PyMOL commands that place a pseudoatom at each C-alpha (Angstrom):
pseudoatom trace, name=CA, resn=MET, resi=1, chain=A, elem=C, hetatm=0, pos=[111.983, 100.708, 113.246]
pseudoatom trace, name=CA, resn=ASP, resi=2, chain=A, elem=C, hetatm=0, pos=[113.996, 99.346, 110.367]
pseudoatom trace, name=CA, resn=LYS, resi=3, chain=A, elem=C, hetatm=0, pos=[114.985, 101.619, 107.455]
pseudoatom trace, name=CA, resn=THR, resi=4, chain=A, elem=C, hetatm=0, pos=[113.021, 99.614, 104.864]
pseudoatom trace, name=CA, resn=GLN, resi=5, chain=A, elem=C, hetatm=0, pos=[109.807, 100.171, 106.836]
pseudoatom trace, name=CA, resn=VAL, resi=6, chain=A, elem=C, hetatm=0, pos=[110.304, 103.926, 106.777]
pseudoatom trace, name=CA, resn=GLU, resi=7, chain=A, elem=C, hetatm=0, pos=[110.929, 104.022, 103.022]
pseudoatom trace, name=CA, resn=ARG, resi=8, chain=A, elem=C, hetatm=0, pos=[107.841, 102.057, 101.986]
pseudoatom trace, name=CA, resn=LYS, resi=9, chain=A, elem=C, hetatm=0, pos=[105.519, 103.904, 99.630]
pseudoatom trace, name=CA, resn=ALA, resi=10, chain=A, elem=C, hetatm=0, pos=[101.788, 104.024, 100.172]
pseudoatom trace, name=CA, resn=TYR, resi=11, chain=A, elem=C, hetatm=0, pos=[99.270, 105.614, 97.837]
pseudoatom trace, name=CA, resn=SER, resi=12, chain=A, elem=C, hetatm=0, pos=[96.004, 107.400, 98.450]
pseudoatom trace, name=CA, resn=PRO, resi=13, chain=A, elem=C, hetatm=0, pos=[92.904, 106.203, 96.571]
pseudoatom trace, name=CA, resn=LYS, resi=14, chain=A, elem=C, hetatm=0, pos=[93.129, 109.371, 94.446]
pseudoatom trace, name=CA, resn=GLU, resi=15, chain=A, elem=C, hetatm=0, pos=[96.684, 108.517, 93.404]
pseudoatom trace, name=CA, resn=VAL, resi=16, chain=A, elem=C, hetatm=0, pos=[95.655, 104.962, 92.478]
pseudoatom trace, name=CA, resn=GLN, resi=17, chain=A, elem=C, hetatm=0, pos=[92.715, 106.321, 90.490]
pseudoatom trace, name=CA, resn=GLU, resi=18, chain=A, elem=C, hetatm=0, pos=[94.980, 108.666, 88.536]
pseudoatom trace, name=CA, resn=MET, resi=19, chain=A, elem=C, hetatm=0, pos=[97.716, 106.076, 87.960]
pseudoatom trace, name=CA, resn=LEU, resi=20, chain=A, elem=C, hetatm=0, pos=[95.307, 103.454, 86.637]
pseudoatom trace, name=CA, resn=GLY, resi=21, chain=A, elem=C, hetatm=0, pos=[92.877, 105.793, 84.905]
pseudoatom trace, name=CA, resn=ILE, resi=22, chain=A, elem=C, hetatm=0, pos=[89.842, 104.285, 86.606]
pseudoatom trace, name=CA, resn=ALA, resi=23, chain=A, elem=C, hetatm=0, pos=[86.828, 105.691, 88.425]
pseudoatom trace, name=CA, resn=GLN, resi=24, chain=A, elem=C, hetatm=0, pos=[87.073, 106.678, 92.073]
pseudoatom trace, name=CA, resn=THR, resi=25, chain=A, elem=C, hetatm=0, pos=[84.152, 104.380, 92.893]
pseudoatom trace, name=CA, resn=THR, resi=26, chain=A, elem=C, hetatm=0, pos=[86.096, 101.445, 91.471]
pseudoatom trace, name=CA, resn=VAL, resi=27, chain=A, elem=C, hetatm=0, pos=[89.049, 102.102, 93.771]
pseudoatom trace, name=CA, resn=TYR, resi=28, chain=A, elem=C, hetatm=0, pos=[86.775, 102.315, 96.822]
pseudoatom trace, name=CA, resn=ARG, resi=29, chain=A, elem=C, hetatm=0, pos=[84.899, 99.174, 95.741]
pseudoatom trace, name=CA, resn=TRP, resi=30, chain=A, elem=C, hetatm=0, pos=[88.215, 97.310, 95.541]
pseudoatom trace, name=CA, resn=LEU, resi=31, chain=A, elem=C, hetatm=0, pos=[89.184, 98.621, 98.986]
pseudoatom trace, name=CA, resn=THR, resi=32, chain=A, elem=C, hetatm=0, pos=[85.939, 97.725, 100.752]
pseudoatom trace, name=CA, resn=SER, resi=33, chain=A, elem=C, hetatm=0, pos=[85.746, 94.293, 99.109]
pseudoatom trace, name=CA, resn=GLY, resi=34, chain=A, elem=C, hetatm=0, pos=[89.338, 93.450, 100.034]
pseudoatom trace, name=CA, resn=ARG, resi=35, chain=A, elem=C, hetatm=0, pos=[90.382, 93.032, 96.407]
pseudoatom trace, name=CA, resn=LEU, resi=36, chain=A, elem=C, hetatm=0, pos=[92.992, 95.759, 96.979]
pseudoatom trace, name=CA, resn=PRO, resi=37, chain=A, elem=C, hetatm=0, pos=[94.568, 95.371, 100.424]
pseudoatom trace, name=CA, resn=ALA, resi=38, chain=A, elem=C, hetatm=0, pos=[94.972, 98.651, 102.276]
pseudoatom trace, name=CA, resn=VAL, resi=39, chain=A, elem=C, hetatm=0, pos=[95.165, 100.251, 105.683]
pseudoatom trace, name=CA, resn=LYS, resi=40, chain=A, elem=C, hetatm=0, pos=[92.457, 102.582, 106.916]
pseudoatom trace, name=CA, resn=ILE, resi=41, chain=A, elem=C, hetatm=0, pos=[93.601, 105.224, 109.375]
pseudoatom trace, name=CA, resn=GLY, resi=42, chain=A, elem=C, hetatm=0, pos=[90.578, 107.123, 110.605]
pseudoatom trace, name=CA, resn=ARG, resi=43, chain=A, elem=C, hetatm=0, pos=[88.817, 108.114, 107.395]
pseudoatom trace, name=CA, resn=LEU, resi=44, chain=A, elem=C, hetatm=0, pos=[91.947, 107.867, 105.236]
pseudoatom trace, name=CA, resn=TRP, resi=45, chain=A, elem=C, hetatm=0, pos=[92.880, 104.849, 103.134]
pseudoatom trace, name=CA, resn=ARG, resi=46, chain=A, elem=C, hetatm=0, pos=[96.518, 104.078, 102.329]
pseudoatom trace, name=CA, resn=ILE, resi=47, chain=A, elem=C, hetatm=0, pos=[97.386, 101.459, 99.728]
pseudoatom trace, name=CA, resn=PRO, resi=48, chain=A, elem=C, hetatm=0, pos=[100.886, 99.960, 100.038]
pseudoatom trace, name=CA, resn=ALA, resi=49, chain=A, elem=C, hetatm=0, pos=[102.831, 100.012, 96.772]
pseudoatom trace, name=CA, resn=ASP, resi=50, chain=A, elem=C, hetatm=0, pos=[103.445, 96.265, 96.996]
pseudoatom trace, name=CA, resn=ALA, resi=51, chain=A, elem=C, hetatm=0, pos=[99.698, 95.581, 97.337]
pseudoatom trace, name=CA, resn=LEU, resi=52, chain=A, elem=C, hetatm=0, pos=[99.012, 97.610, 94.205]
pseudoatom trace, name=CA, resn=GLU, resi=53, chain=A, elem=C, hetatm=0, pos=[101.810, 95.837, 92.320]
pseudoatom trace, name=CA, resn=GLU, resi=54, chain=A, elem=C, hetatm=0, pos=[100.413, 92.469, 93.415]
pseudoatom trace, name=CA, resn=LEU, resi=55, chain=A, elem=C, hetatm=0, pos=[96.918, 93.365, 92.205]
pseudoatom trace, name=CA, resn=LEU, resi=56, chain=A, elem=C, hetatm=0, pos=[98.242, 94.480, 88.833]
pseudoatom trace, name=CA, resn=SER, resi=57, chain=A, elem=C, hetatm=0, pos=[100.447, 91.416, 88.368]
pseudoatom trace, name=CA, resn=THR, resi=58, chain=A, elem=C, hetatm=0, pos=[97.766, 88.880, 89.346]
pseudoatom trace, name=CA, resn=GLU, resi=59, chain=A, elem=C, hetatm=0, pos=[95.004, 90.522, 87.354]
pseudoatom trace, name=CA, resn=GLY, resi=60, chain=A, elem=C, hetatm=0, pos=[97.051, 91.492, 84.333]
pseudoatom trace, name=CA, resn=GLY, resi=61, chain=A, elem=C, hetatm=0, pos=[96.391, 95.178, 84.904]
pseudoatom trace, name=CA, resn=GLN, resi=62, chain=A, elem=C, hetatm=0, pos=[92.713, 94.915, 83.994]
pseudoatom trace, name=CA, resn=SER, resi=63, chain=A, elem=C, hetatm=0, pos=[90.597, 97.430, 85.906]
pseudoatom trace, name=CA, resn=ASP, resi=64, chain=A, elem=C, hetatm=0, pos=[87.348, 95.462, 85.572]
pseudoatom trace, name=CA, resn=GLU, resi=65, chain=A, elem=C, hetatm=0, pos=[85.245, 98.564, 86.343]
pseudoatom trace, name=CA, resn=GLN, resi=66, chain=A, elem=C, hetatm=0, pos=[82.001, 96.756, 85.664]
pseudoatom trace, name=CA, resn=SER, resi=67, chain=A, elem=C, hetatm=0, pos=[82.236, 94.366, 88.635]
for i in range(1, 67): cmd.bond("trace and resi %d" % i, "trace and resi %d" % (i + 1))
show_as sticks, trace
zoom trace
């Protein structure tokens, strides 16, 4: 395994919720719809930092909680 793979940061849905100041249901809606790419390991979701950055850059940081 290459060193860059080991150092990659992944967030839990709770961490994303707190960072963005959005509802927990919004984070899970984004995960299940594929809007926020993530890996599910058993019952745990992990969101790669680059996937979160991509979402924020393409959507201008808007949470769009209503959708």
